[in-house]
N, C-alpha and C positions, 0 to 999 in steps of 0.2 A: 862697352864691357866685353871682355874677352871670356872665353870658356875657362881659361886658367883662373879667373877671378872667382869662380864658383866651386865650392867644395863638393867632392864626390861625383857620383853618376858618370864615371869615365866611359862606360859602355854606351850610355845614352848620348853622350856628346860625340862619340865617334860615329854613332849612327846618323846623327844630324849633319855632321861634316860630310860623311860619305854620300848622303842624299844630294848635297850640293855639288860635290866633286864629280858625281856620275850623272848629273842633270836630271835627277828624279825628285824634284822638289814639288810636294803637293801644293795646290794653289791656296789651301786653307788647312791650317794646323791648329789643333786644340790642345793646349798644354793644361792638363787637368791635375791639380794638386790641392793640398790643404793649406789653410791660412798660415802664414808665417814661414812657408817653405820657399824654395828657390825656382818655382815655375816662371815667374815674371822674369827673374834673372836669366834663365835659360832662353826664353823667347827673345829677349834683347840681344843676348850674345849671338843667337842664331841669325837675327835680323842683320847684325853687324857683319857677320861672316858672309852673308849673302852678297853684300855690296862692297866688301873689302877689295881694295885694288891690288894689294900684294899679300895674299894669305900665306901664312907659314904652314908647316905641316900640322894639320889638326886644329888650327886656331886662325883668327884674324890677326892682322899685324899690329893694330892698335896705334899705327903712326901715320898712316895715309890720310888724306884730307877726308875721305868718306868715313873712316873710323873715328877721327877726331870729332867730326860733326855729330856722328851718331852717339858717341860717348857723352856729348853735351845735350843730346836730344834736340838738336836744331838742324838736322839734316833735312833738306827740303823734300826728299822722297821717303822719309821715315815718319809716318803720320800716327798720331796718338788719339785714341778715343777712350773715355774713362767716365765713371759715374761722377756727378756733382750735384750740388744743390746751392741755393742762394746763400751768399756769404757777404758780410759787410766788408771783408777784405778786398773784394773786387766790386764794390758798389752795388751789391745785390743783382749782378748781371745774370742773364739767363742763357748766355751762349757759350758754348764749349771753348772757343778761342780765348775768352776772357780769362779762363782758368788755366791756360796752358803754361804761363810762366810759374804759377804756383805748383802745378803738377810736375814741371820739369825739376823744380827744386826738391820736391818730395822724392822723385826717383833718384836724383843724385845723392840725397842723404840716406834714404831707406828703400832701396830697390826690392827689399824683402818685406815691406811694410804690408799692413793689413787695411781693410776698409775703415776700420776704427781709427787707425793711425792717420790715414788720409783725412777723415772727417774732423779729427782733432787739429791737424795742421791747418786745414782750410777754414776751421771755425764755422762748420755748418750748423752748430748748436744742435737743436732737436729735429732738424730736417733730414729727410732720408735721401742720400745721394743715389741718383739714377742716371742711366744714359737716356735722355728724352728723345722724342721723335725728331726734334729739330737737329740734334747732334747727329743722329743717324743719317738724316737727309743731307746735312752739310758734308758728312763723311762721303756719302755716295757721290755728291757733286764734285768734291775735291779729287776723287779717284778717276774721274773721266778725263782729267788732263794727262798729257804725256809726262813721263818722268823727266825731271830737270837735268840730272847729271849721272844718275846711277842706272844699272841694268833693270833693277827691280823696284817697283813701288811697294813699299811695305806698309801695311795697315796693322798696327798693334791695337787690339781691343782688350782692355783690362776689365775683367768681371762683366762679360756680356750677359750674364744672368740678371743684371740690374736693369736690362731693357724691359719696358712694358710691352704688351702684346702688339700694339701698332708698330713700335720700333722693331720688334723681332721679326714681324712679317715683311717689313721693308728691307731689313738686312738680309733676309732669306733670298729675296729677289736678286740682291747684289752677288750673293754666293752662287746662285744658279747661273748668273751671266757675268762672271768676273771680267773686268778690263784686262787686256793683254799685259803680261809681265807684272801682274799684281799678286802679291802674296799676303794672306790674312794670317795673323798670329793671334789667336784667341787664347786668353789666359783666364782660367776659371777655377774657382774654389768650390762650386756647386753645379757641376755639368748636368746633373739630373734635372735641373730646373729648365735647361734650354730646350727649345723645340726639338722634337726628334728629327725633323727634317733639316734643322740647322747641323745637328750632330752628324747625320748621315752624309753630309757634304763636307765633312772635315776629316782629316787624319788625326786620330786621337793619340796623344803622347802622355801617358801616365807618369806622373812625378811623384814618387813617395817622399815621405819625410826623410830628413837627414838622420843617419844613425848617430849614436852618441859620440863615436870617435871623429866622425866628419865634422859635426857641430863643434866639438871641442877644439879641433884644429883650426876651424874658421874663427872662433872666438879669440884664440891666441894670436892668430895671424893679423886679423883686422882690427881687433880691439885691445891688443896687447894685455889680455887677461892671463894671469899666472896659471900655468898648466894644470895644477891640481884643482884650483878653483873652477877653471873652465871645464874639467872633466865632471866635477860635482854638479855644476849648473846644467851641463848638457844632459845629465841623467834626470834632472827635475823638468827640464823644458820639453821633453818628448819630441825633439826634432824641430821645434819652432824657434826661429831666430829671435823674433821680437819677445817672446816669452823668456828666452835666455837672457836677453838684455834687461827685461824688467826684474828678473830674479837678481841680476848683477847689481842693479840700482835699488833692490829691495822694495820695489813697488808693489809686488804681489803680496807682501806681508800684510798690507792693509786690507786686501781682499780676504785673506785668511781669517783675520780677527773679526771682520764685519760678518763673514759667513758663520763662524762659530757663535758669535754673540746673538745673531738672528736665530739660529737653531735653538740655542738655549732659552731664548725668549719665547719661542714657539712651544717648546716642551713645557715651560713653566706657565704658559698662557698668560704671560705678562703684558696686559693691553698697553699700559703706559710705555713700556719699552718698545712694543711693536709700533706704536705711533711714532716714536722717536726714530726708529729704523725706517719707517716709511718716509719721514721727512728727509732723512739722509739719502735714501734711494731716489727720491724725487729731485733732489739737488744735483744728481749726476746727470750729465748729458746722455742723450739717447743711446749712442754707441757704447758708452761706458755701462749704462744699465744692461744692455745686451751682453756685454762682455762679462759683467758680474754674474748674471744668470747662467751663462755657459760655464764659468768658473765654478759655480755651486753644483751645476749638474756633474761636472767632472769629479768634484770632491765627494759627492754621494756615491758615485760609482767607485771611487777609490776606497771609500769606507766599506762598501760591500766586499770588494776584493780582499781587504785586510782581514775581514771577519769570516771569510770563506777559506782562509789558509793560503791565499795567493799573494803573500806579502812581497815576494820577489818581483812582481809585476808593477808595483807602486814605488815610484822613485821620488820621494820627498824627504825633507829634513826630519830629523827625529822628533822634534816638537810637534810638527804637523802630523806625522804618523801616529803619535800618541793621541792627539785630539781626535783624529778621525777613527782610530781603533775604538776609543771609548764611545764616540757618538754611535758607531755601528752596533754596539752592545744592545742598544734600545730599539734597533730596527727589527721590523718583521717584514716578510715578503709583501703584504698588502700595503704597508706604509711606504716601503721603497717604491713600489709601483705608483702610489699617490704622489709622492714627492717628485718623481721624474715626470709624470704626466703633467703636474701642475706648473713645474718650472718650464717645461717645453711649451705649454699653452701660454704662460706669461710672456715668454720670449716672442711667441707669435703675435700676441697682442701689442707688445711694445713696438715691435717691427712695423706694426700697421697704425701707429700713432695713437693708441689708447692711452688714457690718463695713466701716467706712470704710478702715481700715488694710490689710485684706486685698485690698479693691478696688483701692486706690491701688498697692499692691506688684504686684498681678497685671498691672494695666495698664502699669506701669513696665517690668516684665520682658518683656512682650510688645513694647513699644516698643523696648527695648534689642536684642531679637532682630531686629526689623525693621531697625534701624540697622545691625546687624552684617551683615545679609544684603547690604547695599550695598557692604561692603568686600570681599566674597568674589568 
């Protein structure tokens, strides 16, 4: 991947290139951004530029043997580490290398993908993808070898925050005593979860979301979406490429109707419908359950904004705007606090493998009680 393949961030790209050209490459760099952004793409492009044999002005050539191998993620000196869980697609294997072909395919198709996208592609079902201690140790062992054909050994670690404490401590030792000519590229969407000692040993590169114009141009160029539609979608997606593609394919529409039906059932305290919603929620995979809860949290905040006079900050289609505006009419500050707290708590419990049906029914009943208190 070349820097030219990534929309926006010209100043950041120039800074990364300049670090290489002047020989001031930090041994560990943390690309910190939000889900659905271009942090991973920037890290890959930077790694490719590091070992490019014929760099052009401000970018890798994309044609030399090193670039060609890196673009296919098969360069022997470009190593990958990423979260995974047991999957039937690879015979329930527990080793990182068993998932490499599948992860390479994921990167080739969606280098801007999220953990939910990766979990769906790999069919982890309800298992939580993590970077386990064995993957960390295998990474450490592999980096002790000399580079095969490039100047730098590059270790890309996607979502290091999914390491457990034992793995994080082992990785810290590697950062403290890095092998010669080794560059670590950490790509995180939750850097606040990382050990402070890990963060202190990296050079942080903050990657904000794409603005509407950059995202629209990317959608036009890469997915041949008509300009007016691309601009409309970019306003709704709030800088997230996967969200933009979901909107283009109208997948988010199901979430909107599910969210509104759920809230109406809570408001009416309709137990039969809440049980039906519970069954629907339980049938979703774990990552989709978490995704729906995040979506719900965002819509409640949008509803608050609409009813506080900040309509210009909410970029949604007219039908959704009307639904959320009407929903917000029944909100009170205590109810909003309750809804946000309960959704965040539900997300926490789902992430830690609690029973999805029990969590969803519990939160629904608490929301129903909250709505009922407004009528008294």
